[in-house]
ROLUMMI-152134 format. One line per 3 residues: their letters; for each residue x, y, z of N, C-alpha, C. Coordinates in pm, 1 decimal, m for minus. Each point is the difference from the previous one (the first is absolute). Layout:
BEGIN
a = X/Y/Z/X/Y/Z/X/Y/Z | ...
END
This chain:
BEGIN
myp = m2496.1/3408.4/m2143.2/m86.9/111.5/29.5/27.4/105.1/m105.3 | m105.4/38.8/m69.2/17.0/99.9/m104.0/m113.1/100.2/5.4 | 18.0/124.0/m11.9/133.3/62.6/m3.8/64.6/m3.0/137.1
pdp = 130.9/5.5/6.0/68.1/m0.2/130.7/m44.3/117.5/86.5 | m18.6/m27.9/126.9/m41.8/105.5/94.8/82.2/m17.1/125.8 | 76.5/99.1/40.3/83.9/m15.6/119.9/m80.1/m19.0/127.7
nli = m129.4/29.5/m2.1/m81.2/m14.8/120.4/m60.0/m140.4/12.8 | 17.1/m85.4/m100.0/m54.3/m134.1/3.6/108.8/m99.2/39.9 | m42.5/m105.2/69.4/94.6/m103.3/42.8/m47.6/m131.1/m57.5
aqq = 84.1/m62.5/m76.6/m32.8/m130.1/m63.9/39.7/m113.0/91.2 | m79.3/m107.0/m1.8/30.3/m121.9/71.6/m20.8/m117.3/m94.1 | 73.0/m107.5/21.8/m15.4/m119.2/m79.2/m62.6/m108.9/82.6
lsd = m77.7/m88.1/m64.7/m65.2/m114.9/59.2/m118.3/41.3/85.4 | m108.3/m70.3/m16.2/m127.3/35.4/62.4/8.7/10.3/152.4 | 68.4/m94.4/65.2/6.2/5.7/144.8/78.8/123.3/48.0
rva = 103.9/36.6/m70.9/76.3/120.6/39.2/m80.4/124.5/m24.1 | m75.4/4.2/m109.7/m86.3/116.5/m26.5/m103.9/14.8/109.7 | m70.6/m109.0/31.3/m104.7/3.3/102.7/56.9/40.5/133.9
nfv = 110.7/m56.4/40.7/60.6/34.6/128.8/48.3/143.1/4.1 | 51.4/50.1/m110.6/46.6/139.5/m4.8/m118.4/94.3/19.3 | m108.4/m23.3/m71.2/m115.9/87.3/7.5/m66.8/m9.7/136.6
aap = m0.6/m116.8/60.6/m66.4/m19.3/128.6/82.4/51.0/116.5 | 129.6/27.6/m20.6/86.3/44.4/109.8/m49.1/135.3/55.1 | 4.6/19.4/131.8/m49.7/124.6/59.9/72.8/123.9/m48.5
ynn = 125.5/m10.4/m40.9/75.4/116.4/m45.4/m34.7/38.7/m144.4 | m90.2/m75.2/m64.6/m43.4/32.0/m135.9/m147.0/38.9/m4.5 | m45.1/60.8/104.4/m142.3/43.4/5.9/m34.9/81.7/m122.0
gai = m105.7/m42.6/m68.3/m44.3/70.0/m122.2/48.6/m65.8/m126.5 | 87.1/m99.3/8.1/48.9/m66.6/m119.9/m111.2/m85.3/m60.1 | m0.2/m10.2/m131.7/m99.0/m81.1/m69.8/71.6/m92.3/m98.5
tyv = m67.9/m108.2/m36.8/57.4/m92.3/m95.9/m109.4/m88.5/m58.3 | 37.0/m78.1/m96.4/m85.7/m107.0/m51.4/75.4/m129.0/31.9 | m64.4/m91.2/69.6/61.5/m126.6/35.0/m112.9/m103.7/11.0
eyg = 34.4/m126.5/m10.8/m101.5/m105.6/10.0/m73.2/9.8/132.5 | m130.5/m26.9/m3.9/m85.1/10.2/117.1/51.4/m81.0/118.3 | 52.0/m118.5/m24.0/48.3/m84.8/109.0/103.8/66.6/87.3
yak = 87.7/82.5/m59.2/100.7/67.6/78.6/m62.5/106.9/88.1 | m92.8/75.5/m51.2/m67.4/101.0/80.0/m82.3/m66.4/110.2 | m67.5/m107.6/m32.8/m81.6/m71.0/99.5/87.8/m54.3/111.2
dls = 115.0/m55.0/m35.0/91.4/m56.2/99.4/49.4/107.9/96.7 | 17.3/122.6/m49.3/48.3/111.4/82.8/m114.4/78.4/63.5 | m124.9/m44.7/m17.9/m117.1/75.0/47.7/4.5/142.7/m48.3
fpv = 40.0/18.0/m121.8/15.0/133.6/m60.9/m125.0/32.0/m82.1 | m46.3/122.8/0.4/m121.4/32.9/m74.8/16.9/m21.6/m150.0 | m110.2/m37.4/m61.2/m3.8/m26.3/m142.3/m108.8/88.4/m61.3
asl = 27.2/61.3/m113.7/m97.8/85.3/m64.7/m115.7/m82.8/m55.1 | m119.4/45.1/20.9/m118.2/m60.1/m60.0/m20.0/59.9/m139.3 | m47.9/m81.1/m94.0/m24.3/47.8/m134.7/m149.9/1.9/m30.2
lnk = m41.9/99.7/m71.7/m140.4/10.5/m42.5/m22.0/m94.1/m117.0 | m94.9/m93.5/15.8/m27.3/m92.4/m110.0/m120.0/45.6/m80.6 | m29.5/m69.5/m109.6/m110.4/41.2/m88.6/m135.1/m14.3/66.9
ggy = m5.5/m76.3/109.9/m126.8/m10.1/75.5/m26.7/118.4/90.0 | 102.1/90.4/8.2/m15.2/120.4/80.1/46.4/m15.7/144.8 | 77.1/m101.0/27.8/47.0/m25.8/135.7/151.8/4.7/7.1
ytq = 51.4/46.5/112.2/143.9/m3.5/23.7/31.7/m133.6/66.6 | 92.6/m75.6/m60.1/30.3/m132.6/48.9/151.0/m18.4/21.4 | 33.7/m97.8/80.9/137.3/m38.6/28.9/34.9/m126.4/m80.5
pta = 128.2/m29.4/m16.3/41.4/m116.3/m76.8/m3.1/m129.9/83.0 | m114.0/m28.7/61.1/m13.2/m124.0/76.8/m12.8/m119.4/m94.8 | 21.9/m117.9/52.1/m10.7/m122.0/m83.9/m137.7/m10.4/m62.7
lnv = m104.4/30.2/73.6/m137.2/m9.4/m55.4/m21.3/102.3/m111.5 | 38.6/124.1/23.6/m20.8/107.2/m98.9/78.6/m27.9/m128.7 | 119.4/m53.4/13.6/82.2/m32.0/m118.4/m60.0/m118.0/m72.3
aia = m41.9/m104.5/74.5/m58.9/m117.6/m63.2/m124.8/36.0/m78.6 | m84.5/84.9/54.7/m122.4/41.5/m68.3/35.0/80.9/m123.8 | 94.1/89.1/11.0/39.9/81.3/m115.8/54.7/m86.6/m114.2
lqr = 79.9/m99.8/37.4/66.2/m86.0/m102.4/m97.5/m92.7/m70.0 | m123.1/m6.3/46.1/m99.7/m78.4/m72.7/m29.0/55.6/m136.9 | 33.9/128.5/m21.2/m17.7/65.3/m130.9/122.0/m8.8/m89.6
aqi = 105.5/m67.0/45.9/117.8/m17.5/m84.3/m32.3/m99.2/m109.2 | 59.2/21.5/m116.5/m19.0/m94.0/m111.2/136.1/m58.5/m35.7 | 6.2/m134.0/0.1/121.8/m68.5/m35.7/m18.7/m55.2/m141.8
hsd = 90.5/37.5/m88.1/m9.6/m43.2/m140.3/61.1/m138.5/m18.3 | m25.2/m60.9/m114.3/49.9/m135.2/m26.5/152.0/m8.5/0.9 | 68.6/112.9/m24.3/146.3/0.2/5.4/50.5/36.6/140.2
ftq = m91.3/3.2/96.4/27.1/28.1/141.6/33.8/145.7/29.6 | m11.4/88.7/m98.9/10.2/142.7/30.6/m130.3/39.0/67.1 | 4.8/111.0/68.3/m120.7/41.9/73.3/m43.3/139.7/m39.9
dls = m126.5/24.1/23.4/m59.4/133.0/m20.3/m63.0/37.4/132.5 | 60.5/97.5/69.2/m50.7/43.0/130.3/m90.0/123.0/m9.7 | m33.5/45.7/m118.6/m80.5/120.6/m11.2/m133.1/m13.2/72.3
gvy = m59.7/m117.4/m1.9/m125.5/m20.8/69.2/13.5/4.1/154.7 | 118.7/m32.2/47.1/29.3/4.8/144.2/m5.5/144.7/47.3 | 59.7/87.7/m76.4/12.8/139.9/40.7/m133.9/72.8/3.0
vnp = m98.9/m49.8/m75.1/m129.3/67.0/m7.8/m112.4/m87.1/51.8 | 33.0/m104.9/76.2/m98.7/m89.3/55.9/m95.7/81.7/89.4 | m132.1/m4.1/m25.7/m94.4/83.1/74.4/m37.0/m53.3/137.7
dpr = 43.2/m118.1/35.7/m32.4/m54.9/131.3/58.3/91.7/106.9 | m77.3/40.6/100.4/48.2/96.1/99.7/111.4/m54.4/90.8 | 26.4/m130.2/m5.7/102.7/m58.5/85.6/138.2/m5.8/m69.0
typ = 7.6/32.1/m126.1/124.4/m22.4/m73.6/107.6/102.7/31.6 | 123.8/m48.0/m8.0/117.3/88.3/9.0/51.4/17.7/m144.4 | m13.7/120.8/m55.1/19.9/18.4/m144.3/144.6/m19.0/m51.6
mss = 100.6/0.5/84.5/138.7/m20.5/m46.3/46.7/m142.7/19.5 | m91.7/m95.3/m5.6/32.9/m139.9/22.5/71.5/m60.1/m120.1 | 89.2/m93.7/29.0/73.4/m70.7/m104.2/43.2/m134.8/56.1
ysy = 81.2/m73.1/m79.2/52.2/m129.4/37.8/149.9/8.1/24.5 | 50.4/m103.3/64.5/145.6/m22.7/5.5/30.9/m115.1/m94.4 | 118.1/1.9/m56.0/39.8/m103.2/m93.6/127.2/m69.0/44.7
liv = 12.1/m122.8/m43.8/126.2/m74.0/15.3/50.5/m27.8/m140.4 | 126.6/27.6/m22.1/63.7/m37.0/m125.7/100.1/m107.5/33.1 | m23.0/m118.6/m52.5/81.2/m115.3/37.4/52.0/m70.5/m124.4
pkt = 112.1/m72.2/14.4/50.6/m75.3/m114.4/m93.4/m116.2/m34.0 | m0.8/m34.7/m127.4/m84.1/m110.8/m47.2/82.2/m125.4/m30.4 | 131.5/12.0/12.7/87.2/m116.7/m29.2/102.8/m10.8/112.2
tan = 77.0/m107.8/m4.0/108.6/m14.6/97.3/133.3/42.0/m59.1 | m4.0/90.8/m95.1/124.2/54.5/m56.7/76.0/72.6/108.0 | 132.5/m4.7/m5.7/87.4/64.3/96.5/m36.9/145.3/20.4
pmt = m16.3/51.0/120.3/37.3/m55.4/127.8/m111.1/m80.4/71.0 | m114.2/m17.7/m64.6/m107.6/m76.2/62.0/33.3/m149.0/m1.2 | m42.3/m68.7/104.1/15.1/m144.0/8.4/m134.1/m61.2/38.6
tak = m10.6/m129.7/m9.9/m122.5/m67.8/41.2/m26.3/23.3/148.2 | 103.3/m5.1/81.2/m17.0/23.4/144.1/m47.3/141.4/29.1 | 61.1/96.0/m68.7/m44.8/139.3/17.8/m144.2/16.1/m49.1
gnt = m33.6/m65.3/m108.9/m135.4/5.3/m51.0/m101.7/m56.8/96.6 | 36.2/m109.7/65.6/m89.6/m58.6/101.6/m21.2/94.1/115.8 | 106.8/65.4/46.0/m11.7/95.1/109.8/m83.1/120.5/m42.1
lga = 28.5/51.2/m119.4/m79.4/112.9/m52.2/m145.9/m37.4/m13.5 | m27.6/m118.9/m55.3/m138.3/m45.6/m16.2/m72.7/m11.5/132.8 | 67.4/m50.9/103.8/m63.1/m10.6/131.3/m29.3/138.5/57.4
sil = 90.6/94.6/m21.8/m22.8/137.2/49.0/m117.9/64.3/m70.7 | m9.1/m18.7/m129.9/m111.1/55.9/m77.0/m130.8/m62.7/41.9 | 0.4/m132.0/18.2/m121.2/m70.9/42.9/m50.4/54.9/132.0
yav = 92.1/25.0/93.6/m40.3/58.0/129.0/m56.5/140.3/m21.3 | 69.6/81.5/m78.4/m44.3/139.3/m19.6/m138.7/11.4/m59.5 | m31.5/m84.8/m99.0/m129.5/11.2/m67.9/m111.0/m81.6/66.5
cag = 35.8/m84.1/93.9/m103.1/m85.5/65.9/m6.8/38.0/149.3 | 72.7/m73.5/81.8/m9.6/20.2/144.7/40.2/143.3/44.0 | 96.6/56.3/m70.1/43.3/137.0/33.4/m109.8/103.7/m16.4
qlk = m94.1/m25.2/m84.1/m109.9/95.2/m22.0/m83.4/19.6/126.9 | 1.4/m97.9/88.1/m73.6/12.5/127.5/56.4/110.1/86.7 | 122.4/40.5/m24.4/64.1/107.4/78.8/0.7/134.8/m73.5
aaq = m52.2/3.0/m121.0/7.9/121.4/m80.8/m67.7/118.9/69.7 | m120.0/m20.3/50.2/m71.9/112.3/64.0/72.6/45.5/125.0 | 51.1/m92.1/79.9/72.1/32.4/123.2/126.8/79.6/m28.4
lg = 68.2/m33.4/m108.7/125.7/67.0/m33.1/m17.6/124.0/m86.6 | m118.8/21.0/m51.7/m23.0/115.3/m83.4/51.7/m20.8/m140.7
END
């Protein structure tokens, strides 16, 4: 936290931040945390004004529509500038992706067995797990 302020209280990890802000003894506290944590706690989320002139929430639908304007380059870098100014009235303008950074070899400490487990987890996350994305926020 910079600059240091004796009136601010720092928390680490998203679940601790969300729980701290949602606690009744912290009435008036604000934070930035992933939507899923706020949704899980039934905590209010700020709506953002999009380029279509509407205030929207970061729902799965609004994020998916916004991300249709993302551009992925041949080197797999992305350009999200189109997401932030997408004129569709349903878009959530602060939409982005999550990434996984994984090993490409079985060099120590990775092993074939660990790679198989990691691969199965990734397969679930990007395929069947997507069916729960909206429910989990």
